[in-house]
FIMILUM-850193 format. One record per residue (C-alpha): x, y, z. Coordinates in Angstrom, 3 decimals. Each point is the difference from the previous one (the first is absolute). Layout:
N
[[X,Y,Z]] ...
***
This chain:
57
[[53.496,117.141,-139.099]] [[3.496,-1.420,0.121]] [[0.875,-2.594,-2.630]] [[2.464,-1.606,2.398]] [[-0.662,-0.260,3.725]] [[2.730,-2.369,1.201]] [[-2.199,-3.055,-0.599]] [[0.232,0.086,-3.781]] [[-1.095,2.012,-3.001]] [[-3.656,1.019,-0.117]] [[-2.394,0.251,-2.936]] [[-0.357,3.583,-1.262]] [[-3.660,-0.761,-0.883]] [[-1.391,-1.366,3.288]] [[2.918,-0.119,2.479]] [[-0.028,-3.797,0.238]] [[3.222,-2.027,0.214]] [[1.744,-0.859,-3.259]] [[1.154,-3.540,-0.762]] [[3.282,0.026,-1.933]] [[0.763,-2.429,-2.823]] [[3.730,0.446,-0.646]] [[-0.001,-2.470,-2.895]] [[-2.364,2.257,-1.946]] [[1.136,3.318,1.553]] [[-3.618,0.694,0.849]] [[-2.050,0.665,3.126]] [[-3.682,-0.719,0.597]] [[-2.150,1.506,2.733]] [[-1.254,-2.575,2.478]] [[-3.255,1.949,0.508]] [[-1.132,1.490,-3.336]] [[2.042,-2.408,-2.231]] [[1.287,2.860,-2.179]] [[3.462,-0.631,-1.517]] [[2.628,2.648,0.695]] [[3.232,0.424,-1.960]] [[3.204,-0.800,1.851]] [[2.460,2.532,-1.376]] [[3.730,-0.564,0.388]] [[2.240,2.861,1.041]] [[2.354,1.338,-2.706]] [[2.899,-2.428,-0.362]] [[-1.601,-2.635,2.244]] [[0.420,-3.587,-1.206]] [[-3.154,-2.107,-0.419]] [[-0.690,-2.246,2.981]] [[-0.287,-3.117,-2.155]] [[2.402,-0.294,-2.906]] [[2.245,-2.370,-1.862]] [[3.523,0.122,1.484]] [[1.488,0.051,-3.516]] [[-0.923,3.670,-0.417]] [[2.341,0.915,2.888]] [[3.102,-1.843,-1.238]] [[2.978,1.943,-1.240]] [[0.408,-0.165,-3.744]] 
***
């Protein structure tokens, strides 16, 4: 079963759609309610952050 089918990421447990919470960097399955980790790619900046961490020093 594909974890991404063009509609959005799918739950690896049941195949249901995942609801993304960018503030918490977490996803929860809409069907089985199991939380799934939302891993960032190496070097990827967090989606929600304080802009002070990106300023030049």
